[in-house]
C-alpha positions in Angstrom: 118.1 115.1 134.1 118.4 111.6 135.9 115.0 110.0 137.7 116.3 107.6 140.0 112.8 105.2 141.2 113.2 103.0 143.9 110.5 100.7 145.7 110.1 102.0 149.5 108.3 100.9 152.6 107.6 103.6 155.0 105.3 103.3 158.5 103.7 107.0 158.6 103.2 106.4 162.3 107.1 106.0 162.9 110.2 108.5 162.6 112.2 105.6 161.3 113.7 106.2 157.5 112.0 104.7 154.8 113.5 100.8 154.1 115.0 100.7 150.5 114.9 96.8 150.6 118.9 97.0 149.8 118.8 99.4 147.0 121.5 102.5 147.2 121.3 105.9 146.2 124.2 107.7 144.9 124.0 111.2 143.9 126.3 112.9 141.9 126.4 116.7 142.5 128.2 119.3 140.0 129.8 121.7 141.3 131.3 125.1 139.7 132.5 128.3 141.0 129.7 130.8 140.8 132.0 133.2 138.0 132.4 130.6 136.0 128.1 129.6 136.1 127.8 133.7 135.5 129.6 133.5 132.4 128.4 130.5 130.9 125.0 132.0 131.6 126.0 135.6 130.2 127.3 133.8 127.0 123.5 132.0 126.3 121.4 133.7 123.9 117.7 133.8 124.3 117.5 131.6 126.8 114.9 131.6 130.4 117.9 131.7 132.7 119.1 135.0 133.0 122.5 136.6 135.1 120.1 138.0 137.5 118.5 135.0 138.5 121.7 133.1 139.6 122.2 134.6 143.1 118.8 133.1 144.0 119.2 130.0 142.5 122.3 129.6 144.5 121.2 130.9 147.3 118.4 127.9 147.5 120.6 125.2 146.3 121.3 122.5 149.1 125.1 121.4 148.7 125.5 118.1 149.6 128.1 117.2 152.4 129.8 114.2 151.8 131.4 113.9 155.8 127.9 114.2 156.7 125.9 112.3 153.9 126.4 109.0 152.3 126.9 107.9 148.8 127.9 111.5 147.7 130.2 112.1 144.2 131.5 116.0 143.5 132.2 116.2 139.9 134.3 119.4 139.3 132.2 121.2 135.9 135.5 123.3 135.3 137.3 120.4 134.4 136.3 118.7 130.5 133.5 116.4 129.9 135.4 113.6 129.5 137.2 114.3 132.9 133.8 114.8 134.7 132.2 111.4 133.4 136.0 110.0 135.0 135.7 111.6 137.9 131.9 110.6 138.8 132.6 106.4 137.4 135.9 106.4 140.1 133.9 108.4 142.9 131.2 105.2 142.2 133.9 102.7 142.7 135.1 104.0 145.5 131.9 103.8 147.2 131.8 100.0 146.1 129.6 100.1 143.1 130.7 97.5 140.8 130.9 99.3 137.3 132.1 97.1 134.4 134.2 99.2 132.3 132.8 102.3 129.9 
């Protein structure tokens, strides 16, 4: 789990968005087909997340829309971990984040 903390100022009397003092937030969203998620959940033993819980979790998931929201990177969880990491790094670079060689 990743947590990001940013200092913001926000006038509660205004409808304007809070100011982030120049900090950018990037959201890396992992995505995987329902069938693959179901297979992975089914393979787990003694885990709190049961197969019957998947659909309600997916129903409430708010998927980001890169065409409507800024700084969104979608990572394909079907790919090997090393490719997922590369997708995230390349996505951050495309969005202008200056990353040193990782």
